C-alpha positions as CSV (number, residue, x, y, z in Angstrom):
1,X,-14.8,-14.4,5.2
2,X,-12.2,-12.4,5.9
3,X,-11.7,-11.2,9.6
4,X,-9.9,-7.9,10.4
5,X,-8.8,-6.5,13.3
6,X,-7.9,-2.9,12.6
7,X,-9.0,-1.1,15.4
8,X,-7.0,0.2,18.0
9,X,-6.6,-2.1,20.9
10,X,-8.7,-4.5,19.1
11,X,-8.3,-8.3,20.2
12,X,-8.2,-12.1,18.8
13,X,-8.3,-15.0,21.1
14,X,-9.5,-19.0,20.8
15,X,-12.6,-19.4,23.4
16,X,-13.1,-23.6,22.3
17,X,-13.4,-24.3,18.6
18,X,-14.0,-20.1,17.8
19,X,-12.3,-17.8,17.3
20,X,-13.1,-14.5,19.8
21,X,-12.6,-10.8,19.1
22,X,-12.9,-8.0,21.7
23,X,-13.0,-4.7,21.1
24,X,-13.9,-1.8,23.5
25,X,-16.9,-3.3,24.7
26,X,-17.9,-5.6,21.9
27,X,-17.3,-9.1,21.9
28,X,-17.7,-11.2,18.6
29,X,-17.2,-15.2,18.3
30,X,-16.9,-17.0,14.9
31,X,-16.4,-20.3,14.5
32,X,-13.0,-22.0,12.8
33,X,-15.5,-23.0,9.2
34,X,-16.5,-19.3,9.0
35,X,-13.1,-17.7,8.8
36,X,-11.1,-17.6,5.6
37,X,-8.1,-15.4,6.4
38,X,-6.7,-13.3,9.2
39,X,-5.8,-9.9,8.8
40,X,-3.7,-7.9,11.7
41,X,-3.4,-4.3,11.5
42,X,-0.4,-2.1,14.1
43,X,-2.3,-1.5,17.4
44,X,-4.6,-5.2,17.6
45,X,-3.3,-7.5,20.0
46,X,-3.5,-11.4,18.8
47,X,-2.6,-14.7,21.5
48,X,-0.2,-16.9,20.6
49,X,-3.1,-19.8,21.0
50,X,-5.1,-17.6,18.7
51,X,-2.2,-18.2,16.5
52,X,-2.0,-21.9,17.0
53,X,-5.5,-22.4,16.2
54,X,-5.5,-20.4,12.8
55,X,-1.7,-22.7,11.5
56,X,-3.9,-25.6,12.6
57,X,-6.5,-24.9,10.3
58,X,-4.6,-23.7,7.2
59,X,-6.0,-20.2,7.8
60,X,-3.1,-17.6,6.4
61,X,-2.6,-14.5,9.0
62,X,-1.2,-11.6,7.2
63,X,0.3,-8.6,9.4
64,X,-0.3,-5.3,8.5
65,X,1.3,-2.2,8.2
66,X,-0.4,1.7,9.5
67,X,-0.5,1.9,5.3
68,X,-2.5,-1.5,5.3
69,X,0.4,-3.2,3.0
70,X,1.7,-6.9,4.4
71,X,5.0,-7.0,6.1
72,X,4.7,-10.4,7.7
73,X,2.5,-13.2,7.9
74,X,1.9,-16.6,9.7
75,X,0.9,-19.9,8.0
76,X,1.3,-23.8,8.5
77,X,4.7,-25.1,8.2
78,X,3.5,-28.7,7.1
79,X,3.8,-29.3,3.1
80,X,0.7,-28.0,1.5
81,X,-0.2,-27.1,-1.9
82,X,1.8,-23.9,-2.6
83,X,4.9,-25.5,-1.3
84,X,4.7,-28.3,-3.6
85,X,3.7,-25.8,-6.3
86,X,7.0,-24.0,-5.3
87,X,9.6,-27.1,-5.0
88,X,8.0,-28.4,-8.7
89,X,8.3,-25.1,-10.1
90,X,12.3,-25.0,-9.0
91,X,12.2,-28.8,-10.2
92,X,11.0,-27.8,-13.9
93,X,12.9,-24.4,-13.8
94,X,16.6,-26.4,-14.9
95,X,14.9,-28.0,-18.2
96,X,13.5,-27.3,-21.2
97,X,10.0,-28.1,-20.5
98,X,10.0,-25.2,-17.7
99,X,11.9,-22.5,-20.5
100,X,9.2,-23.1,-22.5
101,X,6.4,-23.0,-19.8
102,X,7.5,-19.6,-18.8
103,X,7.8,-18.7,-22.9
104,X,4.2,-20.0,-23.4
105,X,2.6,-17.3,-20.5
106,X,5.1,-14.9,-22.1
107,X,3.8,-15.1,-25.9
108,X,0.0,-15.7,-24.1
109,X,0.8,-11.6,-22.3
110,X,1.8,-11.1,-25.8
111,X,-1.1,-12.2,-27.9
112,X,-3.8,-10.8,-24.8
113,X,-2.4,-7.0,-25.9
114,X,-2.2,-7.8,-29.7
115,X,-6.1,-9.0,-29.1
116,X,-6.9,-5.9,-27.4
117,X,-5.0,-3.2,-29.7
118,X,-6.9,-5.1,-32.5
119,X,-10.1,-4.6,-31.2
120,X,-9.4,-1.1,-30.6
121,X,-8.1,-0.1,-33.8
122,X,-11.2,-0.8,-35.7
123,X,-13.4,1.4,-34.2
124,X,-10.7,4.1,-35.2
125,X,-10.1,3.6,-38.5
126,X,-8.1,7.2,-38.5
127,X,-5.8,6.2,-36.4
128,X,-5.6,2.2,-37.6
129,X,-2.8,2.8,-39.9
130,X,-0.4,4.3,-37.2
131,X,-1.7,1.1,-34.9
132,X,-1.2,-1.7,-37.1
133,X,2.1,-0.3,-37.6
134,X,2.8,-0.5,-33.8
135,X,0.9,-4.1,-34.1
136,X,3.6,-5.3,-36.7
137,X,6.3,-4.2,-34.3
138,X,5.0,-6.7,-31.4
139,X,4.5,-9.4,-34.0
140,X,7.9,-9.2,-34.4
141,X,8.9,-9.4,-31.2
142,X,6.5,-12.5,-30.4
143,X,7.8,-14.4,-32.8
144,X,11.7,-13.6,-32.0
145,X,10.8,-15.1,-28.3
146,X,8.5,-18.1,-30.2
147,X,12.2,-19.0,-32.1
148,X,14.2,-18.8,-28.9
149,X,15.1,-22.2,-27.3
150,X,16.9,-23.9,-24.1
151,X,17.1,-23.1,-20.7
152,X,15.9,-20.7,-18.3
153,X,19.0,-19.3,-16.9
154,X,20.3,-19.3,-21.1
155,X,17.3,-17.0,-22.2
156,X,16.2,-15.0,-19.3
157,X,17.9,-12.0,-19.9
158,X,16.9,-11.8,-23.6
159,X,13.1,-12.6,-22.8
160,X,12.8,-10.9,-20.0
161,X,14.0,-7.4,-22.7
162,X,12.1,-9.0,-25.7
163,X,9.2,-8.8,-23.2
164,X,10.0,-5.1,-22.1
165,X,10.2,-3.6,-25.9
166,X,6.6,-5.7,-27.0
167,X,5.4,-3.5,-23.3
168,X,6.3,-0.4,-24.2
169,X,5.4,-0.8,-28.2
170,X,1.8,-1.5,-27.0
171,X,1.3,1.1,-23.7
172,X,3.0,3.8,-26.7
173,X,-0.3,2.6,-28.4
174,X,-2.4,2.8,-25.9
175,X,-1.4,6.9,-25.4
176,X,-1.8,7.6,-29.0
177,X,-5.1,6.5,-28.7
178,X,-5.8,9.0,-25.8
179,X,-7.0,12.2,-25.7
180,X,-4.6,15.0,-25.5
181,X,-4.8,15.5,-22.0
182,X,-4.5,11.4,-21.2
183,X,-1.7,10.4,-23.0
184,X,1.6,9.6,-20.9
185,X,5.2,9.3,-22.5
186,X,6.3,6.7,-19.3
187,X,5.7,4.5,-16.4
188,X,5.3,7.0,-13.3
189,X,4.3,5.6,-9.3
190,X,4.0,7.1,-6.3
191,X,3.0,9.5,-7.0
192,X,1.2,9.0,-10.6
193,X,1.6,11.9,-12.7
194,X,-0.9,10.7,-15.4
195,X,-4.1,10.6,-15.4
196,X,-4.2,7.1,-17.0
197,X,-2.5,4.6,-15.2
198,X,0.1,2.1,-16.9
């Protein structure tokens, strides 16, 4: 269960082996075994005992701003699986194995894009020729990435540039098959200017 405190003046504290939530005249007690994470919005209160209780029981505590966006987090300071994974990622990042892993993830992403475009192409015979041409462009980029070798620091810029080029072709293909009113020329955010987000 995800415990969310988003009512003005609500309060979270520890009560024995449970969390106690108080909001206005309502009081609710929750077993530690039922809570996976706690989200605390603005204008809510939490006791340090409750925070310690959550941390000791490996329960993630996330603080949210008034828009619901996370701005802070509390978790256990001891090495857990996340920390060990990050340490291993750092260790492997300076090896050829690290680059091969990175390259594999990017190639898989591009292959998924290619597979999706292939499926979109089948029922659209009138647009199949143009889609095939765009697919060939992505295939060429995929081959360039597959041929790369070295270390992540040496090749990061090249891989990111090629991945970006493949993405541009992919989203261009998606726009091409859309009805005119849904077509887009590029990414727009906050606010989105297109009906079709990318």
